[in-house]
Backbone as a chain_set.jsonl record, in Angstrom:
{"seq": "MDSAPPSSKGHRYPVEIIAYCVWLYFRFPLGFREVEELMLERGVLVSYGTVRRWCAKFGQTYVDALRRRRPRPGDTWHLEEVFMKINGERMYLWRAVDADGTVLDILVQSRRDTAAARRFFRRLLKKTHTVPRAVVTDKLRSCGAAHREVMPSVEHRSHKGLNNRAENSHQPTRQRERAMKGFRSTGGAQRFLAAFSGISPRFRPRRGLNTGPKPGPRHMPHALSENHSIT", "coords": {"N": [[97.825, 152.748, 0.832], [99.847, 152.275, 3.691], [102.96, 153.723, 3.773], [104.924, 154.022, 5.637], [108.069, 153.363, 7.164], [109.113, 150.243, 8.728], [109.229, 150.039, 12.3], [111.604, 149.863, 14.98], [110.7, 150.014, 17.483], [109.781, 148.641, 20.552], [111.205, 146.343, 20.165], [113.548, 144.08, 21.549], [116.269, 144.229, 21.077], [118.933, 146.44, 19.964], [119.116, 148.521, 16.959], [121.49, 147.995, 15.607], [122.128, 145.302, 16.169], [119.929, 144.0, 15.071], [120.199, 144.747, 12.358], [122.642, 143.55, 11.792], [122.08, 140.794, 11.972], [120.194, 140.556, 9.907], [121.802, 141.252, 7.73], [123.74, 139.144, 7.827], [122.136, 136.921, 7.177], [121.175, 137.449, 4.562], [123.486, 137.944, 3.155], [125.233, 135.734, 3.273], [125.246, 132.14, 2.69], [123.406, 131.143, 4.833], [121.287, 129.588, 7.253], [118.445, 130.384, 9.378], [118.856, 129.261, 11.895], [121.605, 128.939, 11.884], [122.46, 131.58, 11.869], [121.546, 132.24, 14.387], [123.303, 130.667, 15.936], [125.779, 131.857, 15.319], [125.412, 134.39, 16.395], [125.146, 133.721, 19.071], [127.724, 132.857, 19.599], [128.912, 135.287, 19.634], [128.012, 136.301, 21.942], [125.376, 137.097, 22.024], [122.145, 136.373, 22.685], [119.722, 135.206, 20.775], [116.808, 134.006, 19.238], [116.228, 131.706, 16.492], [113.753, 132.032, 15.364], [113.17, 134.695, 15.933], [115.133, 135.94, 14.388], [114.197, 135.213, 11.871], [111.779, 136.663, 11.781], [112.78, 139.262, 11.896], [114.174, 139.421, 9.46], [112.079, 139.178, 7.636], [110.631, 141.467, 8.239], [112.383, 143.695, 8.082], [114.142, 143.336, 5.932], [113.472, 144.094, 3.172], [113.168, 146.794, 3.609], [115.767, 147.709, 4.194], [116.936, 147.158, 1.729], [115.561, 148.939, 0.026], [116.483, 151.339, 1.057], [119.23, 151.167, 0.493], [119.125, 151.163, -2.293], [118.176, 153.697, -2.838], [120.422, 155.177, -2.388], [122.247, 154.422, -4.291], [124.087, 155.006, -7.362], [122.733, 156.576, -10.342], [121.221, 154.301, -12.59], [122.964, 152.596, -15.286], [122.785, 153.312, -18.85], [122.264, 151.162, -20.444], [120.418, 148.273, -20.361], [120.288, 144.926, -19.273], [118.362, 142.122, -19.732], [117.056, 139.073, -18.496], [115.605, 135.842, -18.259], [115.106, 133.022, -16.199], [114.291, 129.613, -15.532], [112.841, 128.206, -12.579], [112.202, 125.918, -9.932], [109.485, 125.932, -7.797], [108.133, 124.689, -5.046], [107.732, 122.368, -6.519], [106.634, 123.312, -8.874], [107.046, 124.759, -12.088], [108.49, 127.89, -12.437], [109.366, 131.282, -13.367], [112.178, 133.333, -13.118], [112.629, 136.628, -13.544], [115.072, 138.995, -14.402], [116.843, 142.077, -14.275], [119.728, 143.885, -15.093], [122.183, 146.541, -15.044], [124.801, 147.912, -17.173], [126.994, 147.713, -15.526], [126.483, 145.545, -14.019], [124.832, 145.903, -11.857], [122.011, 145.016, -10.038], [118.842, 145.782, -11.122], [116.174, 145.081, -10.798], [114.101, 142.298, -9.808], [111.753, 139.728, -10.64], [109.441, 137.265, -9.894], [107.606, 135.097, -11.848], [104.901, 133.207, -13.266], [104.922, 132.699, -15.932], [106.523, 133.202, -19.154], [105.64, 134.751, -21.225], [104.334, 137.274, -23.53], [102.753, 138.965, -21.952], [103.903, 138.628, -19.423], [106.501, 139.604, -19.891], [105.868, 142.237, -20.577], [104.775, 143.144, -18.178], [107.039, 143.058, -16.548], [108.75, 144.905, -17.834], [107.318, 147.313, -17.514], [107.284, 147.488, -14.755], [110.017, 147.825, -14.242], [110.525, 150.387, -15.396], [108.968, 151.938, -13.727], [110.121, 151.546, -11.189], [112.789, 152.369, -11.473], [112.575, 154.924, -12.398], [113.5, 155.952, -14.778], [114.485, 155.918, -18.256], [116.044, 153.635, -20.367], [118.824, 153.766, -22.732], [119.306, 151.591, -24.335], [118.159, 148.21, -24.558], [119.016, 144.943, -23.775], [118.34, 141.675, -24.639], [117.688, 138.095, -24.64], [116.89, 135.726, -27.232], [114.174, 135.494, -26.892], [110.954, 135.828, -28.049], [108.843, 137.067, -26.82], [109.915, 139.164, -25.357], [110.666, 140.954, -27.341], [108.147, 141.664, -28.403], [106.917, 142.848, -26.162], [108.699, 144.93, -25.718], [108.302, 146.568, -27.988], [105.802, 147.506, -27.408], [105.905, 148.74, -24.849], [108.273, 150.325, -24.603], [108.977, 151.634, -27.2], [110.741, 153.51, -28.322], [113.222, 152.902, -27.426], [116.358, 151.412, -28.065], [116.62, 148.039, -29.073], [118.399, 145.17, -28.511], [118.689, 141.983, -29.496], [120.179, 139.221, -28.681], [121.778, 136.293, -27.851], [124.488, 136.018, -27.063], [125.196, 138.534, -26.147], [124.263, 138.881, -23.648], [125.574, 138.197, -21.277], [126.046, 139.473, -18.83], [123.59, 139.59, -17.456], [123.06, 136.857, -17.286], [125.231, 135.946, -15.723], [124.61, 137.229, -13.389], [122.661, 135.705, -12.304], [123.901, 133.585, -11.039], [124.742, 133.744, -8.187], [122.191, 133.612, -7.078], [121.325, 131.062, -7.841], [123.145, 129.525, -6.383], [122.397, 130.145, -3.762], [119.788, 129.24, -3.791], [120.178, 126.474, -4.025], [121.441, 126.009, -1.569], [119.369, 126.577, 0.177], [117.684, 124.581, -0.463], [115.66, 124.977, -2.287], [112.589, 126.914, -2.871], [109.518, 127.45, -1.123], [107.173, 128.787, -1.741], [105.727, 131.103, -4.115], [105.422, 133.785, -3.33], [107.115, 133.841, -1.089], [109.58, 133.311, -2.336], [109.806, 135.58, -3.983], [109.939, 137.666, -2.076], [112.257, 136.965, -0.612], [114.287, 136.864, -2.646], [114.181, 139.451, -3.67], [115.182, 140.957, -1.528], [117.634, 139.645, -1.153], [118.933, 140.095, -3.625], [119.371, 142.765, -3.442], [120.85, 143.275, -1.089], [122.994, 141.379, -0.829], [124.871, 141.674, -3.153], [125.717, 144.244, -2.648], [127.579, 144.258, -0.593], [129.632, 142.695, -1.458], [133.036, 142.325, -2.003], [134.844, 143.85, -4.665], [136.967, 142.125, -6.499], [140.407, 142.835, -6.785], [140.045, 145.556, -6.925], [140.159, 146.703, -4.472], [142.206, 148.602, -2.489], [142.883, 149.37, 0.038], [142.687, 148.588, 3.624], [140.359, 146.008, 4.256], [137.01, 146.285, 5.376], [135.793, 144.716, 8.297], [133.266, 142.218, 9.156], [131.811, 143.389, 11.195], [131.445, 145.983, 10.519], [129.391, 146.002, 8.743], [126.604, 145.912, 9.668], [126.444, 148.503, 10.622], [126.661, 149.948, 8.282], [124.257, 149.265, 7.065], [122.362, 150.237, 8.955], [122.978, 152.895, 8.849], [122.094, 153.629, 6.364], [119.373, 153.5, 6.612], [117.394, 154.414, 9.148], [115.707, 152.65, 11.63], [114.527, 153.396, 13.89]], "CA": [[98.66, 151.849, 1.626], [100.772, 152.964, 4.563], [104.324, 153.544, 3.295], [105.859, 154.31, 6.711], [109.015, 152.257, 7.348], [108.952, 149.497, 9.971], [109.886, 150.64, 13.452], [112.201, 148.926, 15.924], [110.111, 150.25, 18.789], [109.252, 147.421, 21.141], [112.149, 145.245, 20.005], [114.46, 143.936, 22.681], [117.642, 144.486, 20.682], [119.125, 147.692, 19.223], [119.079, 148.42, 15.509], [122.738, 147.42, 15.108], [122.021, 143.845, 16.256], [118.929, 143.584, 14.078], [120.785, 144.914, 11.032], [123.707, 142.56, 11.63], [121.45, 139.5, 11.694], [119.61, 140.624, 8.567], [122.925, 141.211, 6.782], [124.298, 137.795, 7.814], [121.244, 135.979, 6.506], [121.066, 137.71, 3.136], [124.797, 138.019, 2.512], [125.89, 134.435, 3.258], [124.314, 131.009, 2.608], [123.14, 130.705, 6.199], [119.916, 129.451, 7.693], [118.139, 131.168, 10.573], [119.493, 128.618, 13.053], [123.039, 129.215, 11.826], [122.63, 132.957, 12.338], [121.374, 132.157, 15.842], [124.541, 130.135, 16.509], [126.829, 132.863, 15.175], [125.162, 135.461, 17.36], [125.446, 133.173, 20.394], [129.18, 132.878, 19.724], [129.268, 136.672, 19.91], [127.451, 136.677, 23.231], [124.022, 137.63, 21.865], [121.167, 135.287, 22.708], [118.547, 135.543, 19.976], [116.293, 132.772, 18.658], [116.136, 131.685, 15.027], [112.442, 132.579, 15.006], [113.29, 136.152, 15.961], [115.903, 136.306, 13.201], [113.292, 135.078, 10.721], [110.845, 137.794, 11.791], [113.535, 140.471, 11.542], [114.462, 139.403, 8.023], [110.826, 139.434, 6.929], [110.154, 142.822, 8.514], [113.323, 144.76, 7.765], [114.978, 143.058, 4.778], [113.162, 144.941, 2.026], [113.388, 148.183, 4.003], [117.175, 147.99, 4.002], [117.194, 147.158, 0.291], [115.044, 150.192, -0.523], [117.386, 152.411, 1.474], [120.463, 151.037, -0.281], [118.869, 151.529, -3.683], [118.055, 155.152, -2.923], [121.759, 155.748, -2.308], [123.117, 153.983, -5.367], [124.109, 155.928, -8.503], [121.747, 156.381, -11.403], [121.576, 153.109, -13.377], [123.521, 152.818, -16.61], [121.761, 153.496, -19.886], [122.037, 149.896, -21.14], [119.863, 147.286, -19.433], [120.336, 143.537, -19.719], [117.247, 141.373, -19.169], [117.174, 137.625, -18.663], [114.675, 135.056, -17.436], [115.517, 131.628, -16.018], [113.25, 128.862, -14.851], [113.152, 127.694, -11.259], [111.129, 125.114, -9.373], [108.973, 126.391, -6.514], [107.181, 123.697, -4.561], [107.484, 121.425, -7.602], [106.027, 123.968, -10.03], [107.983, 125.562, -12.88], [108.287, 129.331, -12.436], [110.425, 131.996, -14.066], [112.756, 134.479, -12.429], [113.034, 137.688, -14.456], [116.083, 139.842, -13.784], [117.419, 143.147, -15.092], [120.932, 144.507, -14.552], [122.732, 147.529, -15.961], [126.073, 147.513, -17.784], [127.949, 147.44, -14.458], [126.052, 144.357, -13.303], [123.964, 146.255, -10.726], [120.665, 144.475, -10.198], [117.82, 146.817, -11.132], [114.954, 144.514, -10.235], [113.796, 140.901, -10.115], [110.326, 139.426, -10.524], [109.088, 135.86, -10.076], [106.335, 134.976, -12.55], [104.578, 131.843, -13.673], [105.042, 132.58, -17.383], [107.487, 134.071, -19.828], [104.987, 135.196, -22.448], [104.378, 138.717, -23.74], [102.165, 139.652, -20.798], [104.899, 138.606, -18.349], [107.568, 140.538, -20.265], [105.309, 143.588, -20.494], [104.663, 143.471, -16.753], [108.371, 143.312, -16.008], [109.236, 146.153, -18.417], [106.634, 148.433, -16.864], [107.76, 147.528, -13.372], [111.356, 148.394, -14.286], [110.435, 151.821, -15.634], [108.374, 152.569, -12.548], [111.031, 151.469, -10.046], [114.029, 153.097, -11.72], [112.238, 156.311, -12.759], [114.345, 156.359, -15.893], [114.332, 155.153, -19.495], [117.388, 153.314, -20.867], [119.134, 154.019, -24.136], [119.223, 150.314, -25.043], [117.786, 147.027, -23.794], [119.601, 143.735, -24.34], [117.638, 140.471, -24.207], [117.991, 136.925, -25.45], [116.063, 135.616, -28.435], [112.772, 135.277, -26.552], [110.103, 136.723, -28.835], [107.971, 137.822, -25.92], [110.607, 140.394, -24.985], [110.559, 141.869, -28.474], [106.779, 142.17, -28.488], [106.693, 143.749, -25.032], [109.524, 146.123, -25.946], [107.644, 147.425, -28.98], [104.607, 148.084, -26.802], [106.162, 149.536, -23.645], [109.341, 151.309, -24.809], [109.328, 151.514, -28.624], [111.813, 154.429, -28.705], [114.481, 152.389, -26.881], [117.018, 150.424, -28.919], [116.505, 146.665, -28.58], [119.378, 144.235, -29.047], [118.276, 140.625, -29.163], [121.285, 138.337, -29.04], [122.138, 135.474, -26.692], [125.859, 136.235, -26.644], [125.382, 139.859, -25.561], [123.545, 138.983, -22.375], [126.311, 137.496, -20.229], [125.94, 140.161, -17.543], [122.375, 139.134, -16.787], [123.208, 135.433, -16.991], [126.148, 135.807, -14.595], [123.958, 137.751, -12.188], [121.803, 134.648, -11.746], [124.681, 132.544, -10.376], [124.591, 133.747, -6.729], [120.839, 133.176, -6.74], [121.312, 129.606, -7.967], [123.888, 128.977, -5.254], [121.579, 130.281, -2.556], [118.633, 128.366, -3.97], [120.605, 125.12, -3.673], [121.706, 125.969, -0.132], [118.076, 126.6, 0.867], [116.926, 123.435, -0.969], [114.489, 125.457, -3.013], [111.626, 127.803, -2.232], [108.248, 126.774, -0.876], [106.047, 129.54, -2.294], [106.118, 132.177, -5.02], [105.559, 135.005, -2.54], [108.325, 133.725, -0.285], [110.725, 133.449, -3.228], [109.892, 136.976, -4.398], [110.399, 138.492, -0.949], [113.651, 136.668, -0.293], [115.191, 137.215, -3.732], [114.232, 140.905, -3.779], [116.119, 141.425, -0.507], [118.94, 139.043, -1.431], [119.535, 140.751, -4.784], [119.737, 144.125, -3.079], [121.809, 143.335, 0.017], [124.186, 140.56, -1.025], [125.906, 142.256, -4.021], [126.17, 145.542, -2.123], [128.689, 144.078, 0.323], [130.634, 141.787, -2.007], [134.204, 143.087, -2.468], [135.211, 143.687, -6.076], [138.335, 141.621, -6.485], [141.38, 143.606, -7.532], [139.78, 146.986, -6.865], [140.351, 147.18, -3.112], [143.607, 148.903, -2.238], [143.084, 149.619, 1.453], [142.207, 147.526, 4.499], [138.965, 145.64, 4.033], [136.24, 146.333, 6.602], [135.326, 143.44, 8.822], [131.821, 142.068, 9.141], [131.138, 144.215, 12.188], [131.123, 147.257, 9.903], [128.271, 145.898, 7.829], [125.335, 146.363, 10.201], [126.479, 149.951, 10.712], [126.361, 150.456, 6.947], [122.832, 149.112, 6.852], [121.58, 151.113, 9.81], [123.238, 154.249, 8.392], [121.273, 153.885, 5.206], [117.956, 153.661, 6.954], [117.146, 154.267, 10.578], [114.412, 152.029, 11.89], [114.08, 153.819, 15.207]], "C": [[99.638, 152.668, 2.455], [102.199, 152.668, 4.139], [105.35, 153.822, 4.373], [106.778, 153.12, 6.931], [108.747, 151.522, 8.644], [109.735, 150.156, 11.093], [110.465, 149.558, 14.347], [111.662, 149.113, 17.325], [109.479, 148.962, 19.316], [110.152, 146.222, 20.979], [113.144, 145.25, 21.159], [115.869, 144.393, 22.347], [117.75, 145.798, 19.908], [119.197, 147.447, 17.729], [120.337, 147.776, 14.961], [122.707, 145.89, 15.123], [121.053, 143.32, 15.204], [119.53, 143.632, 12.677], [121.869, 143.871, 10.765], [123.13, 141.189, 11.295], [120.849, 139.47, 10.298], [120.706, 140.535, 7.514], [123.515, 139.814, 6.684], [123.438, 136.852, 6.981], [121.228, 136.187, 4.998], [122.41, 137.742, 2.42], [125.44, 136.644, 2.332], [124.852, 133.31, 3.185], [124.064, 130.395, 3.978], [121.643, 130.541, 6.417], [119.699, 130.274, 8.951], [118.807, 130.576, 11.817], [121.002, 128.88, 13.067], [123.349, 130.652, 12.235], [122.489, 133.003, 13.86], [122.672, 131.685, 16.508], [125.68, 131.15, 16.431], [126.645, 133.998, 16.18], [125.446, 134.981, 18.786], [126.946, 133.174, 20.64], [129.679, 134.286, 20.042], [128.649, 137.191, 21.202], [126.067, 137.266, 23.162], [123.054, 136.458, 21.757], [119.904, 135.732, 21.978], [118.093, 134.271, 19.266], [116.217, 132.866, 17.141], [114.796, 132.224, 14.558], [112.452, 134.1, 14.987], [114.064, 136.644, 14.749], [115.017, 136.25, 11.967], [112.329, 136.259, 10.65], [111.554, 139.093, 11.427], [113.787, 140.544, 10.045], [113.205, 139.719, 7.21], [110.394, 140.888, 7.07], [111.069, 143.899, 7.961], [114.133, 144.547, 6.482], [114.732, 144.001, 3.616], [113.373, 146.411, 2.349], [114.839, 148.586, 3.801], [117.517, 148.053, 2.517], [116.745, 148.478, -0.326], [115.959, 151.352, -0.17], [118.693, 152.37, 0.689], [120.267, 151.48, -1.726], [118.714, 153.033, -3.846], [119.418, 155.832, -2.943], [122.658, 155.384, -3.49], [123.053, 154.973, -6.525], [122.986, 155.62, -9.491], [122.157, 155.179, -12.256], [122.127, 153.48, -14.74], [122.431, 152.84, -17.665], [121.555, 152.262, -20.757], [121.599, 148.852, -20.134], [119.909, 145.903, -20.072], [119.239, 142.758, -18.99], [117.401, 139.892, -19.477], [116.139, 136.946, -17.784], [115.192, 133.621, -17.374], [114.401, 130.894, -15.276], [113.756, 128.392, -13.489], [111.954, 126.909, -10.768], [110.756, 125.672, -7.996], [107.862, 125.441, -6.091], [106.76, 122.748, -5.684], [106.905, 122.02, -8.863], [107.056, 124.815, -10.759], [107.571, 127.031, -12.849], [109.466, 129.973, -13.154], [110.869, 133.21, -13.255], [113.27, 135.461, -13.478], [114.003, 138.609, -13.722], [116.567, 140.892, -14.78], [118.63, 143.726, -14.372], [121.394, 145.573, -15.543], [124.097, 147.059, -16.454], [127.144, 147.205, -16.749], [127.595, 146.19, -13.658], [125.194, 144.64, -12.095], [122.556, 145.748, -10.984], [119.645, 145.601, -10.093], [116.524, 146.319, -10.524], [114.887, 143.037, -10.584], [112.296, 140.701, -9.93], [110.104, 137.95, -10.821], [107.711, 135.789, -10.712], [106.133, 133.531, -13.004], [104.756, 131.624, -15.167], [106.196, 133.435, -17.898], [106.935, 134.488, -21.189], [105.046, 136.725, -22.545], [103.814, 139.478, -22.549], [103.157, 139.708, -19.644], [106.035, 139.579, -18.642], [107.092, 141.978, -20.152], [105.207, 144.046, -19.039], [106.027, 143.819, -16.159], [108.944, 144.618, -16.556], [108.613, 147.349, -17.706], [107.075, 148.591, -15.419], [109.152, 148.165, -13.302], [111.32, 149.905, -14.448], [109.908, 152.552, -14.409], [109.361, 152.614, -11.392], [112.297, 152.289, -10.249], [113.796, 154.576, -12.026], [113.134, 156.828, -13.881], [114.073, 155.459, -17.088], [115.717, 154.879, -20.051], [117.58, 153.745, -22.312], [118.96, 152.746, -24.949], [118.847, 149.208, -24.061], [118.335, 145.809, -24.516], [118.855, 142.531, -23.773], [118.154, 139.282, -25.015], [117.015, 136.884, -26.623], [114.577, 135.4, -28.149], [111.883, 136.305, -27.256], [109.204, 137.579, -27.965], [108.6, 139.152, -25.526], [110.519, 141.423, -26.11], [109.179, 142.484, -28.588], [106.488, 143.164, -27.369], [107.483, 145.037, -25.2], [108.845, 147.079, -26.909], [106.428, 148.125, -28.394], [104.935, 149.068, -25.69], [107.194, 150.629, -23.874], [109.832, 151.279, -26.252], [110.482, 152.416, -29.049], [113.186, 153.96, -28.241], [115.065, 151.347, -27.825], [116.934, 149.041, -28.278], [117.515, 145.776, -29.289], [119.021, 142.836, -28.56], [119.343, 139.651, -29.627], [121.725, 137.591, -27.787], [123.53, 135.802, -26.163], [126.119, 137.575, -25.993], [124.861, 139.963, -24.138], [124.256, 138.274, -21.227], [126.172, 138.152, -18.864], [124.713, 139.687, -16.773], [122.487, 137.66, -16.409], [124.119, 135.216, -15.787], [125.513, 136.267, -13.292], [123.054, 136.717, -11.536], [122.588, 133.658, -10.879], [124.58, 132.577, -8.849], [123.209, 133.291, -6.274], [120.732, 131.661, -6.803], [122.024, 128.954, -6.781], [123.06, 129.035, -3.975], [120.345, 129.382, -2.615], [118.988, 126.93, -3.599], [120.84, 124.996, -2.174], [120.414, 125.909, 0.672], [117.199, 125.414, 0.483], [115.591, 123.874, -1.571], [113.605, 126.374, -2.197], [110.274, 127.104, -2.14], [107.048, 127.493, -1.482], [106.571, 130.654, -3.184], [106.334, 133.475, -4.254], [106.821, 134.991, -1.699], [109.583, 133.896, -1.123], [110.908, 134.895, -3.655], [110.434, 137.854, -3.276], [111.865, 138.244, -0.64], [114.584, 137.178, -1.381], [115.278, 138.723, -3.94], [115.219, 141.477, -2.772], [117.525, 140.916, -0.779], [119.656, 139.761, -2.563], [119.965, 142.176, -4.478], [120.837, 144.214, -2.046], [123.101, 142.601, -0.312], [125.236, 141.19, -1.947], [126.497, 143.54, -3.463], [127.423, 145.391, -1.264], [129.693, 143.034, -0.16], [131.825, 142.607, -2.491], [134.477, 142.814, -3.931], [136.686, 143.341, -6.144], [139.246, 142.486, -7.354], [141.189, 145.1, -7.472], [140.024, 147.559, -5.483], [141.834, 147.375, -2.839], [143.907, 149.099, -0.767], [142.622, 148.457, 2.289], [140.726, 147.274, 4.265], [138.208, 145.692, 5.355], [135.8, 144.957, 7.026], [133.827, 143.391, 8.856], [131.124, 142.949, 10.16], [130.839, 145.614, 11.655], [129.804, 147.195, 9.14], [126.936, 146.314, 8.435], [125.291, 147.864, 10.348], [126.141, 150.559, 9.357], [124.876, 150.349, 6.65], [122.045, 150.118, 7.666], [121.811, 152.567, 9.459], [122.319, 154.601, 7.242], [119.821, 154.106, 5.565], [117.765, 153.41, 8.436], [115.783, 153.639, 10.786], [113.957, 152.34, 13.312], [112.989, 154.85, 15.079]], "O": [[100.196, 153.651, 1.967], [102.62, 151.511, 4.136], [106.544, 153.861, 4.076], [106.322, 151.977, 6.891], [108.204, 152.111, 9.579], [110.782, 150.759, 10.86], [109.9, 148.471, 14.466], [112.112, 148.449, 18.259], [108.735, 148.286, 18.606], [109.904, 145.18, 21.586], [113.522, 146.305, 21.67], [116.589, 144.886, 23.215], [116.789, 146.228, 19.27], [119.324, 146.307, 17.282], [120.275, 147.077, 13.95], [123.204, 145.252, 14.194], [121.324, 142.324, 14.534], [119.392, 142.686, 11.901], [121.997, 143.37, 9.647], [123.649, 140.499, 10.418], [120.977, 138.475, 9.585], [120.559, 139.825, 6.519], [123.769, 139.333, 5.579], [123.954, 136.077, 6.176], [121.262, 135.221, 4.235], [122.463, 137.583, 1.201], [126.124, 136.414, 1.335], [123.702, 133.507, 3.576], [124.466, 129.262, 4.245], [120.835, 131.267, 5.836], [120.651, 130.801, 9.526], [119.268, 131.313, 12.688], [121.602, 129.026, 14.132], [124.371, 130.917, 12.869], [123.226, 133.72, 14.537], [123.088, 132.241, 17.525], [126.459, 131.283, 17.375], [127.617, 134.501, 16.745], [125.932, 135.751, 19.615], [127.397, 133.457, 21.75], [130.738, 134.456, 20.646], [128.751, 138.377, 21.516], [125.608, 137.875, 24.128], [123.148, 135.65, 20.833], [119.12, 136.528, 22.493], [118.927, 133.533, 18.742], [116.152, 133.958, 16.575], [114.704, 132.807, 13.478], [111.821, 134.722, 14.133], [113.697, 137.653, 14.147], [115.077, 137.135, 11.114], [112.09, 136.798, 9.569], [110.989, 139.932, 10.726], [113.634, 141.601, 9.432], [113.266, 140.441, 6.215], [109.854, 141.474, 6.131], [110.598, 144.904, 7.429], [114.754, 145.49, 5.992], [115.662, 144.638, 3.122], [113.718, 147.195, 1.466], [115.121, 149.673, 3.298], [118.298, 148.905, 2.093], [117.477, 149.071, -1.118], [116.189, 152.242, -0.988], [119.205, 153.408, 0.269], [121.153, 152.103, -2.312], [119.083, 153.585, -4.882], [119.552, 156.942, -3.458], [123.72, 155.981, -3.665], [122.07, 155.702, -6.66], [122.382, 154.548, -9.465], [123.329, 155.054, -12.61], [121.807, 154.535, -15.288], [121.295, 152.439, -17.41], [120.768, 152.297, -21.703], [122.31, 148.571, -19.17], [119.608, 145.736, -21.254], [119.204, 142.742, -17.759], [117.819, 139.506, -20.569], [115.834, 137.421, -16.691], [115.657, 133.075, -18.374], [113.665, 131.491, -14.49], [114.956, 128.207, -13.288], [110.818, 127.198, -11.144], [111.621, 125.858, -7.14], [106.793, 125.398, -6.699], [105.593, 122.373, -5.791], [106.701, 121.3, -9.84], [107.85, 125.512, -10.128], [106.439, 127.374, -13.194], [110.438, 129.303, -13.505], [110.052, 133.998, -12.778], [114.218, 135.17, -14.207], [113.781, 138.959, -12.563], [116.685, 140.623, -15.976], [118.565, 144.023, -13.179], [121.052, 145.526, -16.725], [124.501, 145.929, -16.179], [128.11, 146.507, -17.057], [128.313, 145.816, -12.731], [124.849, 143.712, -11.363], [121.975, 146.023, -12.034], [119.594, 146.297, -9.08], [115.848, 147.058, -9.809], [115.528, 142.579, -11.53], [111.653, 141.414, -9.161], [110.523, 137.444, -11.863], [106.752, 136.352, -10.185], [107.08, 132.752, -13.105], [104.743, 130.483, -15.628], [106.757, 134.266, -17.183], [107.669, 134.568, -22.174], [105.718, 137.384, -21.751], [104.342, 140.526, -22.176], [103.247, 140.725, -18.956], [106.484, 140.299, -17.75], [107.831, 142.844, -19.684], [105.517, 145.193, -18.715], [106.152, 144.754, -15.369], [109.567, 145.37, -15.806], [109.315, 148.292, -17.34], [107.221, 149.709, -14.925], [109.429, 148.955, -12.399], [112.006, 150.626, -13.723], [110.354, 153.656, -14.095], [109.433, 153.618, -10.683], [112.826, 152.85, -9.289], [114.717, 155.386, -11.924], [113.48, 158.009, -13.916], [113.502, 154.377, -16.951], [116.504, 155.814, -20.197], [116.619, 154.048, -23.02], [118.527, 152.79, -26.1], [119.183, 149.272, -22.879], [118.145, 145.656, -25.723], [118.751, 142.385, -22.555], [118.946, 139.438, -25.945], [116.393, 137.891, -26.96], [113.803, 135.147, -29.072], [112.052, 137.511, -27.071], [108.848, 138.695, -28.341], [107.9, 140.153, -25.378], [110.323, 142.613, -25.863], [109.046, 143.682, -28.839], [105.879, 144.206, -27.606], [106.994, 146.116, -24.865], [108.817, 148.285, -26.664], [106.065, 149.216, -28.833], [104.309, 150.123, -25.596], [107.018, 151.749, -23.394], [110.987, 150.934, -26.502], [111.146, 152.122, -30.043], [114.202, 154.547, -28.614], [114.338, 150.491, -28.33], [117.155, 148.896, -27.076], [117.492, 145.643, -30.512], [119.051, 142.551, -27.363], [119.412, 139.296, -30.804], [122.014, 138.215, -26.766], [123.735, 135.858, -24.951], [127.153, 137.754, -25.349], [124.998, 141.004, -23.495], [123.603, 137.799, -20.298], [126.18, 137.463, -17.844], [124.792, 139.414, -15.575], [122.055, 137.261, -15.327], [123.817, 134.394, -14.922], [125.838, 135.757, -12.219], [122.716, 136.834, -10.358], [121.991, 132.959, -10.06], [124.35, 131.527, -8.247], [123.065, 132.666, -5.223], [120.125, 131.041, -5.93], [121.557, 127.95, -6.244], [123.033, 128.079, -3.201], [119.918, 128.834, -1.599], [118.206, 126.243, -2.942], [120.478, 123.985, -1.573], [120.362, 125.27, 1.723], [116.106, 125.245, 1.024], [114.555, 123.235, -1.388], [113.828, 126.588, -1.006], [109.935, 126.271, -2.98], [106.01, 126.872, -1.712], [107.709, 131.098, -3.035], [107.309, 134.186, -4.493], [107.52, 135.999, -1.599], [110.54, 134.54, -0.693], [112.033, 135.393, -3.689], [111.3, 138.697, -3.512], [112.631, 139.185, -0.43], [115.569, 137.853, -1.082], [116.325, 139.231, -4.341], [116.002, 142.369, -3.1], [118.496, 141.662, -0.652], [120.858, 140.011, -2.475], [120.819, 142.734, -5.166], [121.67, 145.118, -2.102], [124.188, 143.137, -0.1], [126.404, 141.243, -1.564], [127.638, 143.889, -3.765], [128.246, 146.306, -1.213], [130.507, 142.542, 0.621], [131.647, 143.504, -3.315], [134.357, 141.678, -4.389], [137.546, 144.18, -5.875], [138.915, 142.825, -8.491], [142.058, 145.852, -7.912], [140.09, 148.778, -5.326], [142.623, 146.436, -2.944], [145.063, 149.005, -0.355], [142.203, 147.434, 1.745], [139.942, 148.207, 4.096], [138.707, 145.193, 6.363], [135.468, 144.121, 6.186], [133.167, 144.401, 8.613], [129.937, 143.234, 10.001], [130.067, 146.355, 12.265], [129.168, 148.226, 8.917], [126.179, 147.022, 7.77], [124.224, 148.462, 10.217], [125.427, 151.559, 9.279], [124.299, 151.252, 6.045], [121.157, 150.786, 7.137], [120.953, 153.407, 9.729], [121.823, 155.724, 7.147], [119.116, 154.838, 4.871], [117.962, 152.291, 8.911], [114.804, 154.064, 10.172], [113.111, 151.642, 13.871], [112.476, 155.335, 16.087]]}, "num_chains": 1, "name": "protein.A"}
C-alpha cells in the first residue's frame, strides 16, 4: 500500500486555509456548512463540499503527525468499551488512554467478545510500539481472556472504579455524536472518531495550567501545518 502522505498540489487554497478548516471541524461541534459560514465571515469563499473533502483527505494525516510528536505513552493503559448506535445498529467503541488521559487509539467494532478485545489489544501494541506495565479494564471477561493471550506478562487490573479516565474520555465523543445526530456507517464513524480523538484533545486548554496569554484560533492551523507539511 502506498504510504505517501496526501499532497495539496492542485488545491486552490494554501495549506494554512486547509488546515484551519480541518481543525475547526474536528475541534468544535460544527457541521461542514457551519465551517463554510465561518470561513466566509473571514473573507474566504469555500464550499461545504470542499471542506468535507479536505477533512476526509487530510484529517488522519494531521492526527498521525501529531501523534508522532507526542511523548511516549504512560506505562498504565486504561481500556473501556461503550455501545453506540450506527444507522440503527448497536456497535461498540473501544478506547484506550494512558494515565494522563491521552487517547492511544479507538476502534469501532460490532462485538465486545474475546476476539474483539484481542483485536484491539494487538492493534494498540502495534500502533504504540510499546508494552505497558499495567492495563486497567472494567469487569468484562473478554478483556481478561484477551489479556492472557496477547500480553500475559502485563499486570491486569479489572475494576470498574479504577477506569474513570477511560470513561471520562468518552464524554467529548458523546457530545459530538449528539451534535451530528449519530453516524451513518461504521467506516465513517471510525474515520471521524480516529481524527476527532487525535485533533480535538490536542488543542483543548488544560484549565488552571495556562499561565501566559492563550493563543487564538488563528494559531491552530499553523500548529497543524507545522506538524506535517502537505505540500
